[in-house]
N, C-alpha and C positions, 0 to 999 in steps of 0.2 A: 026827894027833897026840896020844900019850898022855901024855907027860911034863909037867912043870909048865912053863908058859908064863913065861919072864923078859921083864920089861918094864922099860924106861926110860921115865922122866917127865921131860918138859922144862917146866919153870915151877913155881916153888915157892911162888906167891901163893894168892890166895884159892881160885881155881878148881882149880888143882892140888891142893890138901888136899882138894877135893870128891872128886876122883877117889880120892885114897888112901885116902879114909874108904870110898868104895864097893866099891874092890877087896878090901880087906880081908875082905869079906864073899865073897868069890868063890872057890870051892876050886881050888887047882893052878894059881893065878896068884901071881906074885911080883915086887914091883918091886924092882929089883937096883940102880938107879942114879937118882939124881935130879939134875937140871940146874937152876941158879939164877943169878942175876946175881951175888949178894953170896954168897961161899963159906962165910962163918961163919952168915949168916941161913939159908943152905940146909941146912947141917947141923943146926940147930936142927929145922928141919922134919923132916929124914931120921930122927933119932935115935928119936922115939917109934914109928916104923913099922921100925925095925930095918934101915934101908937103909944100907948099909956104903959103897957108892960115890956120893960126891958130887963136882961139876965145875960149872965156869962155862961149859963148852965142850960144845956136844952132840956135836961129833965124837969127844971122849973116850968117850963112851957108845955111839956107834955103832961105835967100834973093839972094843968088848967083844964077845968070840966067842960068849957064851952069851946075849946080848940077841936075843930073837926079834921084840919089837915094841916101838913107840914110842907114846906119847901126848904130844900137843905141847898145851900150856897157855900158849903164849907169846904175845906180842903179835901182834895182828891182821897187822900188817906182814910178819911173818916166817914166817907159816903156810905159804904155798905154797912159799917157798925151802927152808924146812926138811922140808916134806913130800917135798919132791924128793930132797933128801940122804938122808933115810930110806930111800926106795925105791931109789935108787941104791945104797945101802949094803946092800940085800937084805933090809930089815926091814919088816915089816907095820907099818901106821901109822894111827891115827887123829888127826885134827886138829881141834881146838875149833872151833867156829863163830868165824868164819867161814871158808871153806876158802880165800878171796882178797878182796883188795880191788881186783884188777886182773883183768879177766875171763881175759885170755890166759894168766895164771899159773894161773888153775884149770883150764884148758884143758890146760895142759903136765902138771898133776898127773894129770889122768884118764888123758892117754895114756901117762904114764911108768907108771901103775899097771897097764894094759892090756899093755903091754909086758913088764912084769916079773912079772905074774901073783901079786901080792902083794894082800893085804887091805887097801885104803886106803878109810878111812870119815871121815865128817865129822861132828861132834858136834851133829847137829840135834836136841837133847834132846826138842822137843816131841813129835817121833814116838814118843817113849818112855814119856813121863808117863803113868801109869795112868788120869789123867782123859781124856787124847786117845786112849788104846787104848781104853777102854771105847765112845768114840763111833765109833771107826773100826771097831770088830766091829759097832755097830749099822748104819754104813752099809754096810758090806760084805755083810750079812745082807739088806740091802734094807729094813731098818725105819726108816730116817731118811735123809732127803735134805737136803743144805745147800740153803737158798735164799741166805742171806746170813751172812757172820762180821762180826762187828764189834768190834775189837781196841784196846786202849790199852795202849801201852807206855810207861811213865811214871817217870822218876828226877829225882832232885834233884842235878844234878852240874854244878853252875855252876863248879867248880874241877876239877882233874884228878886224881881221888881213884879209888880202886878199890872193892871191894864191901866191905872190911874198914875202910874210911875212911882207906886210906894213899895218900901221892901214887904216880902213876902215872907211869912213864918214857915212854909213848906216849899216844896220844889216841885215845879210842874213837870210834864212827861210827855214828850213827843208821841210816844206809841200808845200809851194807855189813855190819855187825854185827846191830843189834836188828831191821830190817826182814827181814833174812833168814830168822829164825825163822818169822815169820808168812806170807812169801812161798812158803816152801817148804810149810809146813803146810798152807796153803789149797790148793794143788794136789793135796796128798797126800790130804787129808781129801775135798776134792771130787770125787777120782778122774778130773780132768779139768785138762790144761795151761792156763796163764794166756794168754790171748789179747789182752789190753787192760790197759794199765798207765799210770797217770797220777800225776803228784807235784806237789806245791808245797812250799817251804820257807820258813821264817821267816828273819831277819837272820842273818848270819855272826857269831859270836862273834870280838870283835877278838883275843882272846889265844889261843884254841884253835884259830881258825881252822875251825870247823865250824858248821854249821846246829843249832841247839840245838832247833829245832820242825820237825815235818814231818807231812805229810798223804799218804796214799796209798790210791789207788782201783784195785782189781783187778778183772777178770771173767774167768770160766774158760769154756773151750769150751760146757761143758754149760748156760751161762747163770747161775750161781752168782756172787755178786759179794761182795767182801770191801772194808771200808773199815777203814783202819790208822791211827790218830793216835799219833805218837810225840814226846816230849818229854824233854829234860834240865833244863827248868825248872820241873816240877811237884813242889811242897812236899807229897807226900803225898796220898792211900796210894800207895806205890812198887810196881813190879812191873809183870807183863804180865796183862791178863785178857781171856779170849777168850769172846764171847758167840756161840754158834750158835743161827741161826734157822732152825728147818726145817720141814718139812712135818707133823711128828708131834710138834713140841715144841721149846722152847727150853732153851738148857743153857748154864750159865757155868762154863769151866773156869780155876781158878786154879793154875797148875802141876800139883801132883800130887792137887788136890782138885777136885771137882765139885758142883755144884748145879743144881736145874732152874731154871725162871724164877720160881718162886714162892720161890727161896732155900732149899728143901728139900734136905738133903745128899743125895747118891747114893753108896752103898757101893761102891767101887771097889778095896776091899783084896783081892779075890780076883782081880783082872784078871791079876796077875802074881806072880812070886816075891817081889818088894820093892814098897814105895812110894815109893821112891828112883829119879827117873827119871835121874840121871846112873848111878848103879849099873845100872841096866836098859841103859842105852846101852853101858856097858862090857860087860855081859855077853854083849850082840848081838855085839861086836867080838870078844870071844875065842872065842865059839861059831863066828863065822864062820871064824876061824882053824884051829881043831879041824876042823870040817866040810869046809872047803875049798872054801866057797861066798862068793858075793856077799852084803854084808851089807844090811840095811835101812840108809839114809843112807849107801850107798857114795858116792863121790864123783861117779862117773858119775851115779847116782841124783839127785843135789841139783843137779847143774851147771845144770838149767833154772832154777833159783831163781837163780842168778847171772847167768845172760843176762837174766833180767828186771830184776835190779839194774842191769846196766849199761846196759840200754835207759832207765830211769829216772834214772841218772846223766848219760846224754847228754842227756836231756830239760832236767833242771835247770840243767846247764851252759849250755845255749843260752837259757834264760830271760833 
């Protein structure tokens, strides 16, 4: 493919805007359609980016003959069904994390992508953050081996709000969304599949119907272990912090930034063409389309993560 890639983006909220900001830095890619719940608000988001087509129905965007690919930044519960609709319409698709919140739905997306021969990718951004890329290269070179990852994923979200502090129309989930980042990254960085997984959770919120606190333990086939703590009750600092404890050092990754165990900053600015993990994720998606190859974080490559999450869900439901 040598011509410009035309993209439809579904989800005009906080994360959709992050993708729009990243895509504007990528040559020969144009967002031509934006999908949102409220037409007027979606148009307000679209106008600064020069997006002419605005709709509240993904089907309208899929019907546009010049749309090559779709990025889905919609509620978790819609991810798998919308990814299937995109593939059925003959479009390449990148679906934001998580791929699904029901394992069989994720498996259906993988099967549809294999049948249709289209690029289907999931937004496991941690694979693309320069901090984690820097460590991945050291691991692949044999200079660093993970003994333990200690991860904290903390938010203060006792009401149903998004990253912009606006009311959400859907409920987020610690297990199927936020744990997915770490479960996938741990296996990816360890270079070894997860063979043991255990979880405990705190009380179920009476209004949201979800656990607000959770602890997960993982073990990879090569012996590496991971401890993950998650909370929607934590009143700062917020975000996800990854501590890599290895045979030749300790490193702490905070999104795109990296320090060693002594809090000395490591320069990761030359790792990739951008310091923005979302932009790098999008660059991989479009490069895979142009090159006709499977992307890093393809739906097939991340499916084992969701198999582990399913096992943990079954365990939590039986406790």
